All heavy atoms as TSV, in Angstrom:
chain	resi	resn	atom	element	x	y	z
A	1	MET	N	N	88.081	109.153	91.627
A	1	MET	CA	C	89.009	108.473	92.504
A	1	MET	C	C	90.336	108.339	91.774
A	1	MET	O	O	90.375	107.765	90.700
A	1	MET	CB	C	88.418	107.107	92.856
A	1	MET	CG	C	89.151	106.374	93.868
A	1	MET	SD	S	88.154	104.970	94.384
A	1	MET	CE	C	89.246	104.305	95.564
A	2	ASP	N	N	91.388	108.845	92.328
A	2	ASP	CA	C	92.674	108.883	91.662
A	2	ASP	C	C	93.378	107.531	91.590
A	2	ASP	O	O	94.252	107.346	90.774
A	2	ASP	CB	C	93.600	109.872	92.365
A	2	ASP	CG	C	93.089	111.292	92.265
A	2	ASP	OD1	O	92.373	111.578	91.289
A	2	ASP	OD2	O	93.408	112.098	93.147
A	3	THR	N	N	92.991	106.595	92.423
A	3	THR	CA	C	93.697	105.332	92.513
A	3	THR	C	C	93.502	104.463	91.289
A	3	THR	O	O	94.392	103.750	90.887
A	3	THR	CB	C	93.223	104.556	93.756
A	3	THR	OG1	O	93.361	105.407	94.888
A	3	THR	CG2	C	94.036	103.324	93.963
A	4	VAL	N	N	92.345	104.526	90.657
A	4	VAL	CA	C	92.030	103.655	89.536
A	4	VAL	C	C	91.946	104.462	88.254
A	4	VAL	O	O	91.194	105.417	88.168
A	4	VAL	CB	C	90.680	102.936	89.776
A	4	VAL	CG1	C	90.333	102.058	88.604
A	4	VAL	CG2	C	90.726	102.120	91.032
A	5	LYS	N	N	92.721	104.060	87.277
A	5	LYS	CA	C	92.631	104.684	85.958
A	5	LYS	C	C	91.584	103.911	85.170
A	5	LYS	O	O	91.672	102.691	85.035
A	5	LYS	CB	C	93.973	104.625	85.233
A	5	LYS	CG	C	95.096	105.278	85.985
A	5	LYS	CD	C	94.933	106.772	86.037
A	5	LYS	CE	C	96.127	107.387	86.729
A	5	LYS	NZ	N	95.921	108.678	87.243
A	6	ILE	N	N	90.586	104.600	84.662
A	6	ILE	CA	C	89.498	103.948	83.954
A	6	ILE	C	C	89.519	104.366	82.493
A	6	ILE	O	O	89.537	105.557	82.181
A	6	ILE	CB	C	88.139	104.288	84.586
A	6	ILE	CG1	C	88.107	103.779	86.024
A	6	ILE	CG2	C	86.995	103.691	83.777
A	6	ILE	CD1	C	86.887	104.172	86.795
A	7	ASN	N	N	89.507	103.376	81.620
A	7	ASN	CA	C	89.434	103.640	80.194
A	7	ASN	C	C	87.952	103.777	79.844
A	7	ASN	O	O	87.167	102.879	80.093
A	7	ASN	CB	C	90.062	102.468	79.431
A	7	ASN	CG	C	90.171	102.752	77.968
A	7	ASN	OD1	O	89.510	103.624	77.437
A	7	ASN	ND2	N	91.028	101.999	77.310
A	8	HIS	N	N	87.575	104.901	79.275
A	8	HIS	CA	C	86.162	105.195	79.034
A	8	HIS	C	C	85.623	104.629	77.724
A	8	HIS	O	O	84.627	105.117	77.221
A	8	HIS	CB	C	85.935	106.716	79.058
A	8	HIS	CG	C	86.119	107.305	80.406
A	8	HIS	ND1	N	85.158	107.245	81.382
A	8	HIS	CD2	C	87.170	107.939	80.963
A	8	HIS	CE1	C	85.601	107.831	82.469
A	8	HIS	NE2	N	86.823	108.259	82.242
A	9	LYS	N	N	86.220	103.577	77.179
A	9	LYS	CA	C	85.757	102.995	75.922
A	9	LYS	C	C	84.287	102.580	75.995
A	9	LYS	O	O	83.525	102.816	75.093
A	9	LYS	CB	C	86.593	101.777	75.553
A	9	LYS	CG	C	87.937	102.102	74.983
A	9	LYS	CD	C	88.625	100.826	74.575
A	9	LYS	CE	C	90.012	101.109	74.076
A	9	LYS	NZ	N	90.721	99.877	73.742
A	10	SER	N	N	83.911	101.931	77.085
A	10	SER	CA	C	82.550	101.413	77.179
A	10	SER	C	C	81.627	102.296	77.998
A	10	SER	O	O	80.449	102.023	78.114
A	10	SER	CB	C	82.569	99.998	77.759
A	10	SER	OG	O	83.115	100.024	79.043
A	11	LYS	N	N	82.149	103.346	78.593
A	11	LYS	CA	C	81.367	104.295	79.385
A	11	LYS	C	C	80.593	103.613	80.507
A	11	LYS	O	O	79.453	103.941	80.791
A	11	LYS	CB	C	80.435	105.103	78.495
A	11	LYS	CG	C	81.188	105.890	77.439
A	11	LYS	CD	C	80.279	106.796	76.687
A	11	LYS	CE	C	81.030	107.383	75.528
A	11	LYS	NZ	N	81.435	108.717	75.638
A	12	ASN	N	N	81.225	102.662	81.152
A	12	ASN	CA	C	80.581	101.927	82.247
A	12	ASN	C	C	81.047	102.394	83.612
A	12	ASN	O	O	81.134	101.615	84.556
A	12	ASN	CB	C	80.847	100.429	82.111
A	12	ASN	CG	C	80.012	99.819	81.022
A	12	ASN	OD1	O	78.902	100.256	80.756
A	12	ASN	ND2	N	80.544	98.810	80.365
A	13	LEU	N	N	81.336	103.676	83.734
A	13	LEU	CA	C	81.822	104.218	85.006
A	13	LEU	C	C	80.821	103.990	86.135
A	13	LEU	O	O	81.196	103.704	87.264
A	13	LEU	CB	C	82.132	105.706	84.845
A	13	LEU	CG	C	82.889	106.385	85.963
A	13	LEU	CD1	C	84.197	105.671	86.253
A	13	LEU	CD2	C	83.164	107.829	85.602
A	14	GLU	N	N	79.548	104.076	85.820
A	14	GLU	CA	C	78.528	103.860	86.847
A	14	GLU	C	C	78.575	102.421	87.357
A	14	GLU	O	O	78.475	102.175	88.562
A	14	GLU	CB	C	77.148	104.188	86.310
A	14	GLU	CG	C	76.065	104.109	87.362
A	14	GLU	CD	C	74.709	104.578	86.862
A	14	GLU	OE1	O	74.559	104.879	85.671
A	14	GLU	OE2	O	73.800	104.645	87.697
A	15	LEU	N	N	78.738	101.474	86.465
A	15	LEU	CA	C	78.828	100.068	86.849
A	15	LEU	C	C	80.069	99.819	87.704
A	15	LEU	O	O	79.998	99.161	88.746
A	15	LEU	CB	C	78.865	99.178	85.609
A	15	LEU	CG	C	79.076	97.693	85.863
A	15	LEU	CD1	C	77.936	97.115	86.663
A	15	LEU	CD2	C	79.237	96.966	84.553
A	16	VAL	N	N	81.198	100.373	87.302
A	16	VAL	CA	C	82.429	100.204	88.072
A	16	VAL	C	C	82.268	100.807	89.466
A	16	VAL	O	O	82.696	100.219	90.453
A	16	VAL	CB	C	83.633	100.834	87.333
A	16	VAL	CG1	C	84.867	100.851	88.221
A	16	VAL	CG2	C	83.922	100.077	86.048
A	17	SER	N	N	81.619	101.968	89.551
A	17	SER	CA	C	81.436	102.594	90.863
A	17	SER	C	C	80.552	101.736	91.769
A	17	SER	O	O	80.778	101.670	92.976
A	17	SER	CB	C	80.855	104.000	90.726
A	17	SER	OG	O	79.516	103.968	90.290
A	18	LYS	N	N	79.580	101.051	91.201
A	18	LYS	CA	C	78.725	100.175	92.005
A	18	LYS	C	C	79.510	98.971	92.518
A	18	LYS	O	O	79.337	98.552	93.664
A	18	LYS	CB	C	77.508	99.727	91.204
A	18	LYS	CG	C	76.508	100.851	91.025
A	18	LYS	CD	C	75.282	100.409	90.290
A	18	LYS	CE	C	74.346	101.614	90.135
A	18	LYS	NZ	N	73.048	101.234	89.665
A	19	LEU	N	N	80.381	98.436	91.669
A	19	LEU	CA	C	81.233	97.335	92.115
A	19	LEU	C	C	82.189	97.812	93.202
A	19	LEU	O	O	82.387	97.132	94.216
A	19	LEU	CB	C	82.030	96.765	90.937
A	19	LEU	CG	C	81.221	96.018	89.891
A	19	LEU	CD1	C	82.074	95.721	88.670
A	19	LEU	CD2	C	80.648	94.743	90.464
A	20	MET	N	N	82.765	98.996	92.991
A	20	MET	CA	C	83.676	99.553	93.998
A	20	MET	C	C	82.939	99.804	95.313
A	20	MET	O	O	83.488	99.566	96.390
A	20	MET	CB	C	84.308	100.846	93.495
A	20	MET	CG	C	85.284	100.629	92.370
A	20	MET	SD	S	86.135	102.128	91.912
A	20	MET	CE	C	87.534	101.995	93.013
A	21	ASN	N	N	81.704	100.267	95.226
A	21	ASN	CA	C	80.937	100.517	96.439
A	21	ASN	C	C	80.668	99.223	97.198
A	21	ASN	O	O	80.695	99.198	98.421
A	21	ASN	CB	C	79.634	101.242	96.119
A	21	ASN	CG	C	78.969	101.756	97.371
A	21	ASN	OD1	O	79.578	102.470	98.158
A	21	ASN	ND2	N	77.720	101.389	97.576
A	22	SER	N	N	80.428	98.145	96.473
A	22	SER	CA	C	80.218	96.849	97.124
A	22	SER	C	C	81.452	96.433	97.915
A	22	SER	O	O	81.341	95.934	99.031
A	22	SER	CB	C	79.895	95.782	96.077
A	22	SER	OG	O	78.661	96.060	95.472
A	23	VAL	N	N	82.625	96.640	97.330
A	23	VAL	CA	C	83.867	96.322	98.029
A	23	VAL	C	C	84.090	97.308	99.178
A	23	VAL	O	O	84.496	96.927	100.268
A	23	VAL	CB	C	85.068	96.353	97.044
A	23	VAL	CG1	C	86.380	96.179	97.790
A	23	VAL	CG2	C	84.915	95.286	95.971
A	24	ALA	N	N	83.803	98.583	98.950
A	24	ALA	CA	C	84.056	99.634	99.942
A	24	ALA	C	C	83.263	99.431	101.223
A	24	ALA	O	O	83.741	99.785	102.309
A	24	ALA	CB	C	83.752	101.000	99.346
A	25	THR	N	N	82.065	98.862	101.132
A	25	THR	CA	C	81.255	98.659	102.335
A	25	THR	C	C	81.966	97.756	103.333
A	25	THR	O	O	81.788	97.896	104.541
A	25	THR	CB	C	79.864	98.091	101.995
A	25	THR	OG1	O	80.007	96.867	101.289
A	25	THR	CG2	C	79.058	99.073	101.183
A	26	LYS	N	N	82.788	96.861	102.832
A	26	LYS	CA	C	83.574	95.975	103.684
A	26	LYS	C	C	84.531	96.784	104.568
A	26	LYS	O	O	84.876	96.363	105.666
A	26	LYS	CB	C	84.337	95.016	102.773
A	26	LYS	CG	C	85.270	94.069	103.428
A	26	LYS	CD	C	85.768	93.095	102.381
A	26	LYS	CE	C	87.216	92.793	102.526
A	26	LYS	NZ	N	87.666	91.841	101.530
A	27	TYR	N	N	84.955	97.945	104.069
A	27	TYR	CA	C	85.885	98.816	104.790
A	27	TYR	C	C	85.170	99.997	105.444
A	27	TYR	O	O	85.808	100.956	105.847
A	27	TYR	CB	C	86.959	99.342	103.828
A	27	TYR	CG	C	87.827	98.243	103.262
A	27	TYR	CD1	C	87.560	97.699	102.011
A	27	TYR	CD2	C	88.910	97.756	103.978
A	27	TYR	CE1	C	88.357	96.696	101.477
A	27	TYR	CE2	C	89.709	96.751	103.460
A	27	TYR	CZ	C	89.426	96.222	102.208
A	27	TYR	OH	O	90.217	95.224	101.691
A	28	ASP	N	N	83.856	99.929	105.522
A	28	ASP	CA	C	83.039	101.004	106.094
A	28	ASP	C	C	83.246	102.321	105.342
A	28	ASP	O	O	83.363	103.389	105.934
A	28	ASP	CB	C	83.332	101.180	107.585
A	28	ASP	CG	C	82.253	101.973	108.300
A	28	ASP	OD1	O	81.089	101.931	107.844
A	28	ASP	OD2	O	82.567	102.641	109.298
A	29	CYS	N	N	83.325	102.222	104.015
A	29	CYS	CA	C	83.488	103.377	103.122
A	29	CYS	C	C	82.394	103.307	102.064
A	29	CYS	O	O	81.637	102.339	102.008
A	29	CYS	CB	C	84.844	103.339	102.430
A	29	CYS	SG	S	86.256	103.381	103.554
A	30	SER	N	N	82.321	104.327	101.209
A	30	SER	CA	C	81.373	104.277	100.102
A	30	SER	C	C	81.954	104.962	98.877
A	30	SER	O	O	82.806	105.836	98.978
A	30	SER	CB	C	80.042	104.934	100.486
A	30	SER	OG	O	80.211	106.316	100.654
A	31	VAL	N	N	81.480	104.524	97.725
A	31	VAL	CA	C	81.864	105.083	96.434
A	31	VAL	C	C	80.568	105.343	95.679
A	31	VAL	O	O	79.764	104.430	95.487
A	31	VAL	CB	C	82.756	104.102	95.643
A	31	VAL	CG1	C	83.085	104.649	94.277
A	31	VAL	CG2	C	84.028	103.791	96.418
A	32	LYS	N	N	80.355	106.569	95.280
A	32	LYS	CA	C	79.116	106.944	94.589
A	32	LYS	C	C	79.437	107.614	93.263
A	32	LYS	O	O	80.343	108.441	93.175
A	32	LYS	CB	C	78.288	107.917	95.431
A	32	LYS	CG	C	77.895	107.394	96.785
A	32	LYS	CD	C	76.848	106.329	96.679
A	32	LYS	CE	C	76.454	105.871	98.076
A	32	LYS	NZ	N	75.875	104.603	98.144
A	33	TYR	N	N	78.670	107.274	92.247
A	33	TYR	CA	C	78.797	107.889	90.929
A	33	TYR	C	C	77.810	109.041	90.827
A	33	TYR	O	O	76.652	108.906	91.217
A	33	TYR	CB	C	78.495	106.855	89.842
A	33	TYR	CG	C	78.468	107.426	88.454
A	33	TYR	CD1	C	79.645	107.781	87.817
A	33	TYR	CD2	C	77.274	107.608	87.785
A	33	TYR	CE1	C	79.639	108.302	86.539
A	33	TYR	CE2	C	77.253	108.136	86.500
A	33	TYR	CZ	C	78.431	108.481	85.887
A	33	TYR	OH	O	78.424	109.001	84.621
A	34	HIS	N	N	78.272	110.180	90.317
A	34	HIS	CA	C	77.413	111.345	90.123
A	34	HIS	C	C	77.219	111.551	88.627
A	34	HIS	O	O	78.152	111.941	87.918
A	34	HIS	CB	C	78.017	112.587	90.788
A	34	HIS	CG	C	78.085	112.450	92.269
A	34	HIS	ND1	N	76.993	112.669	93.071
A	34	HIS	CD2	C	79.085	112.082	93.095
A	34	HIS	CE1	C	77.337	112.444	94.331
A	34	HIS	NE2	N	78.590	112.087	94.371
A	35	ASP	N	N	76.018	111.252	88.183
A	35	ASP	CA	C	75.692	111.285	86.762
A	35	ASP	C	C	75.883	112.674	86.143
A	35	ASP	O	O	76.376	112.784	85.024
A	35	ASP	CB	C	74.247	110.812	86.554
A	35	ASP	CG	C	73.926	110.575	85.095
A	35	ASP	OD1	O	74.787	110.021	84.391
A	35	ASP	OD2	O	72.819	110.935	84.678
A	36	GLU	N	N	75.509	113.715	86.868
A	36	GLU	CA	C	75.585	115.077	86.324
A	36	GLU	C	C	77.018	115.462	85.974
A	36	GLU	O	O	77.276	116.069	84.940
A	36	GLU	CB	C	75.027	116.120	87.305
A	36	GLU	CG	C	73.627	115.869	87.798
A	36	GLU	CD	C	73.578	114.908	88.979
A	36	GLU	OE1	O	74.427	114.975	89.895
A	36	GLU	OE2	O	72.672	114.052	88.965
A	37	SER	N	N	77.947	115.122	86.842
A	37	SER	CA	C	79.342	115.509	86.622
A	37	SER	C	C	80.189	114.391	86.022
A	37	SER	O	O	81.308	114.626	85.578
A	37	SER	CB	C	79.970	115.964	87.940
A	37	SER	OG	O	79.951	114.903	88.879
A	38	GLY	N	N	79.665	113.164	86.014
A	38	GLY	CA	C	80.410	112.027	85.482
A	38	GLY	C	C	81.608	111.659	86.350
A	38	GLY	O	O	82.596	111.134	85.851
A	39	THR	N	N	81.507	111.926	87.645
A	39	THR	CA	C	82.621	111.656	88.557
A	39	THR	C	C	82.227	110.645	89.625
A	39	THR	O	O	81.051	110.374	89.838
A	39	THR	CB	C	83.078	112.954	89.256
A	39	THR	OG1	O	81.985	113.490	90.004
A	39	THR	CG2	C	83.557	113.984	88.259
A	40	ILE	N	N	83.244	110.124	90.283
A	40	ILE	CA	C	83.050	109.200	91.397
A	40	ILE	C	C	83.505	109.905	92.662
A	40	ILE	O	O	84.569	110.509	92.701
A	40	ILE	CB	C	83.870	107.915	91.189
A	40	ILE	CG1	C	83.338	107.142	89.992
A	40	ILE	CG2	C	83.826	107.048	92.435
A	40	ILE	CD1	C	84.134	105.907	89.668
A	41	GLN	N	N	82.679	109.799	93.722
A	41	GLN	CA	C	83.021	110.412	95.002
A	41	GLN	C	C	83.279	109.313	96.021
A	41	GLN	O	O	82.452	108.417	96.206
A	41	GLN	CB	C	81.897	111.307	95.491
A	41	GLN	CG	C	82.203	111.974	96.808
A	41	GLN	CD	C	81.071	112.866	97.283
A	41	GLN	OE1	O	80.019	112.929	96.657
A	41	GLN	NE2	N	81.278	113.536	98.380
A	42	PHE	N	N	84.419	109.392	96.670
A	42	PHE	CA	C	84.800	108.439	97.711
A	42	PHE	C	C	84.546	109.063	99.074
A	42	PHE	O	O	84.903	110.209	99.314
A	42	PHE	CB	C	86.287	108.085	97.580
A	42	PHE	CG	C	86.789	107.199	98.679
A	42	PHE	CD1	C	86.601	105.831	98.593
A	42	PHE	CD2	C	87.434	107.720	99.781
A	42	PHE	CE1	C	87.044	105.005	99.616
A	42	PHE	CE2	C	87.882	106.902	100.807
A	42	PHE	CZ	C	87.693	105.534	100.710
A	43	THR	N	N	83.955	108.280	99.977
A	43	THR	CA	C	83.739	108.722	101.347
A	43	THR	C	C	84.286	107.649	102.275
A	43	THR	O	O	83.915	106.483	102.139
A	43	THR	CB	C	82.239	108.932	101.633
A	43	THR	OG1	O	81.706	109.831	100.670
A	43	THR	CG2	C	82.016	109.487	103.017
A	44	GLY	N	N	85.160	108.048	103.190
A	44	GLY	CA	C	85.709	107.095	104.139
A	44	GLY	C	C	87.185	107.341	104.384
A	44	GLY	O	O	87.732	108.371	104.005
A	45	ASP	N	N	87.811	106.370	105.010
A	45	ASP	CA	C	89.229	106.448	105.344
A	45	ASP	C	C	90.062	106.326	104.073
A	45	ASP	O	O	90.024	105.308	103.380
A	45	ASP	CB	C	89.571	105.321	106.320
A	45	ASP	CG	C	90.980	105.386	106.866
A	45	ASP	OD1	O	91.855	106.012	106.234
A	45	ASP	OD2	O	91.209	104.786	107.929
A	46	GLU	N	N	90.816	107.369	103.767
A	46	GLU	CA	C	91.612	107.430	102.531
A	46	GLU	C	C	92.620	106.282	102.421
A	46	GLU	O	O	92.975	105.889	101.315
A	46	GLU	CB	C	92.362	108.763	102.456
A	46	GLU	CG	C	91.455	109.974	102.339
A	46	GLU	CD	C	90.924	110.160	100.930
A	46	GLU	OE1	O	91.659	109.899	99.970
A	46	GLU	OE2	O	89.757	110.565	100.806
A	47	SER	N	N	93.055	105.746	103.539
A	47	SER	CA	C	94.062	104.684	103.499
A	47	SER	C	C	93.518	103.387	102.905
A	47	SER	O	O	94.289	102.509	102.513
A	47	SER	CB	C	94.633	104.426	104.894
A	47	SER	OG	O	93.636	103.919	105.757
A	48	TYR	N	N	92.193	103.259	102.816
A	48	TYR	CA	C	91.596	102.059	102.245
A	48	TYR	C	C	91.454	102.115	100.721
A	48	TYR	O	O	91.169	101.100	100.085
A	48	TYR	CB	C	90.221	101.788	102.860
A	48	TYR	CG	C	90.281	101.355	104.305
A	48	TYR	CD1	C	89.582	102.040	105.282
A	48	TYR	CD2	C	91.038	100.255	104.696
A	48	TYR	CE1	C	89.627	101.649	106.607
A	48	TYR	CE2	C	91.090	99.860	106.017
A	48	TYR	CZ	C	90.388	100.550	106.965
A	48	TYR	OH	O	90.442	100.152	108.272
A	49	LYS	N	N	91.633	103.274	100.129
A	49	LYS	CA	C	91.466	103.420	98.679
A	49	LYS	C	C	92.247	102.387	97.862
A	49	LYS	O	O	91.672	101.763	96.974
A	49	LYS	CB	C	91.859	104.821	98.219
A	49	LYS	CG	C	90.790	105.843	98.352
A	49	LYS	CD	C	91.292	107.153	97.751
A	49	LYS	CE	C	90.256	108.227	97.764
A	49	LYS	NZ	N	90.743	109.458	97.140
A	50	PRO	N	N	93.530	102.179	98.143
A	50	PRO	CA	C	94.275	101.195	97.329
A	50	PRO	C	C	93.716	99.780	97.451
A	50	PRO	O	O	93.686	99.037	96.470
A	50	PRO	CB	C	95.702	101.265	97.875
A	50	PRO	CG	C	95.781	102.525	98.651
A	50	PRO	CD	C	94.394	102.850	99.100
A	51	TYR	N	N	93.258	99.410	98.643
A	51	TYR	CA	C	92.713	98.067	98.850
A	51	TYR	C	C	91.389	97.898	98.099
A	51	TYR	O	O	91.135	96.850	97.497
A	51	TYR	CB	C	92.517	97.794	100.345
A	51	TYR	CG	C	93.787	97.928	101.131
A	51	TYR	CD1	C	93.944	98.971	102.038
A	51	TYR	CD2	C	94.839	97.033	100.962
A	51	TYR	CE1	C	95.113	99.111	102.765
A	51	TYR	CE2	C	96.012	97.158	101.682
A	51	TYR	CZ	C	96.149	98.204	102.574
A	51	TYR	OH	O	97.308	98.348	103.281
A	52	ILE	N	N	90.561	98.920	98.148
A	52	ILE	CA	C	89.277	98.882	97.456
A	52	ILE	C	C	89.510	98.795	95.950
A	52	ILE	O	O	88.872	97.989	95.257
A	52	ILE	CB	C	88.423	100.115	97.826
A	52	ILE	CG1	C	88.039	100.056	99.304
A	52	ILE	CG2	C	87.186	100.213	96.936
A	52	ILE	CD1	C	87.469	101.348	99.868
A	53	ALA	N	N	90.426	99.589	95.438
A	53	ALA	CA	C	90.732	99.573	94.010
A	53	ALA	C	C	91.292	98.218	93.586
A	53	ALA	O	O	90.869	97.655	92.568
A	53	ALA	CB	C	91.728	100.679	93.680
A	54	GLN	N	N	92.209	97.671	94.379
A	54	GLN	CA	C	92.820	96.390	94.051
A	54	GLN	C	C	91.787	95.262	94.038
A	54	GLN	O	O	91.765	94.438	93.120
A	54	GLN	CB	C	93.934	96.083	95.045
A	54	GLN	CG	C	94.684	94.819	94.759
A	54	GLN	CD	C	95.814	94.585	95.748
A	54	GLN	OE1	O	95.870	95.206	96.813
A	54	GLN	NE2	N	96.717	93.709	95.403
A	55	GLU	N	N	90.933	95.228	95.041
A	55	GLU	CA	C	89.905	94.183	95.091
A	55	GLU	C	C	88.909	94.309	93.947
A	55	GLU	O	O	88.475	93.316	93.377
A	55	GLU	CB	C	89.162	94.227	96.430
A	55	GLU	CG	C	89.952	93.639	97.562
A	55	GLU	CD	C	89.125	93.504	98.826
A	55	GLU	OE1	O	87.979	93.010	98.746
A	55	GLU	OE2	O	89.634	93.910	99.886
A	56	THR	N	N	88.543	95.547	93.616
A	56	THR	CA	C	87.595	95.758	92.509
A	56	THR	C	C	88.207	95.309	91.196
A	56	THR	O	O	87.549	94.630	90.406
A	56	THR	CB	C	87.176	97.238	92.428
A	56	THR	OG1	O	86.621	97.633	93.683
A	56	THR	CG2	C	86.143	97.442	91.332
A	57	MET	N	N	89.445	95.665	90.947
A	57	MET	CA	C	90.106	95.250	89.709
A	57	MET	C	C	90.280	93.733	89.666
A	57	MET	O	O	90.236	93.131	88.605
A	57	MET	CB	C	91.452	95.942	89.555
A	57	MET	CG	C	91.349	97.442	89.353
A	57	MET	SD	S	90.525	97.934	87.805
A	57	MET	CE	C	88.858	98.243	88.326
A	58	GLY	N	N	90.416	93.125	90.846
A	58	GLY	CA	C	90.522	91.676	90.924
A	58	GLY	C	C	89.267	90.971	90.442
A	58	GLY	O	O	89.329	89.844	89.934
A	59	ILE	N	N	88.133	91.621	90.558
A	59	ILE	CA	C	86.876	91.049	90.075
A	59	ILE	C	C	86.956	90.809	88.574
A	59	ILE	O	O	86.483	89.807	88.062
A	59	ILE	CB	C	85.688	91.989	90.401
A	59	ILE	CG1	C	85.452	92.031	91.909
A	59	ILE	CG2	C	84.429	91.562	89.650
A	59	ILE	CD1	C	84.474	93.110	92.354
A	60	PHE	N	N	87.604	91.725	87.863
A	60	PHE	CA	C	87.708	91.623	86.411
A	60	PHE	C	C	88.748	90.612	85.956
A	60	PHE	O	O	88.706	90.152	84.822
A	60	PHE	CB	C	88.032	92.991	85.800
A	60	PHE	CG	C	86.945	93.984	86.019
A	60	PHE	CD1	C	87.084	94.986	86.967
A	60	PHE	CD2	C	85.775	93.927	85.284
A	60	PHE	CE1	C	86.070	95.912	87.173
A	60	PHE	CE2	C	84.759	94.845	85.484
A	60	PHE	CZ	C	84.921	95.841	86.433
A	61	SER	N	N	89.682	90.254	86.818
A	61	SER	CA	C	90.758	89.352	86.403
A	61	SER	C	C	90.588	87.933	86.922
A	61	SER	O	O	91.437	87.085	86.678
A	61	SER	CB	C	92.104	89.909	86.863
A	61	SER	OG	O	92.168	89.973	88.266
A	62	ARG	N	N	89.512	87.665	87.624
A	62	ARG	CA	C	89.286	86.310	88.143
A	62	ARG	C	C	89.023	85.350	87.002
A	62	ARG	O	O	88.281	85.626	86.081
A	62	ARG	CB	C	88.087	86.288	89.086
A	62	ARG	CG	C	88.402	86.940	90.404
A	62	ARG	CD	C	87.292	86.685	91.396
A	62	ARG	NE	N	87.602	87.422	92.604
A	62	ARG	CZ	C	86.720	88.096	93.297
A	62	ARG	NH1	N	85.462	88.119	92.926
A	62	ARG	NH2	N	87.091	88.745	94.370
A	63	LYS	N	N	89.682	84.186	87.118
A	63	LYS	CA	C	89.475	83.143	86.110
A	63	LYS	C	C	88.240	82.347	86.472
A	63	LYS	O	O	87.961	82.064	87.617
A	63	LYS	CB	C	90.696	82.241	86.040
A	63	LYS	CG	C	91.903	82.986	85.563
A	63	LYS	CD	C	93.069	82.101	85.397
A	63	LYS	CE	C	94.228	82.980	84.936
A	63	LYS	NZ	N	95.329	82.238	84.481
A	64	ARG	N	N	87.508	81.989	85.468
A	64	ARG	CA	C	86.261	81.233	85.690
A	64	ARG	C	C	86.418	79.809	85.287
A	64	ARG	O	O	87.046	79.414	84.449
A	64	ARG	CB	C	85.138	81.890	84.904
A	64	ARG	CG	C	84.930	83.270	85.431
A	64	ARG	CD	C	83.838	83.979	84.672
A	64	ARG	NE	N	83.872	85.370	85.094
A	64	ARG	CZ	C	82.894	85.967	85.704
A	64	ARG	NH1	N	81.788	85.355	85.937
A	64	ARG	NH2	N	82.987	87.208	86.060
């Protein structure tokens, strides 16, 4: 997914894709991680990508 730049320090791309998929379902879209290729596949309305990315990144910046 081109919208989100991911730093691969921790190699948690699969975890991030699952979080993104949780947000994407709200927009009737999906985000799936493909282990063989190490890529994320987005399915749905392309116009929702920025919103899904923004909400997912917001999960990491929420104050507790």
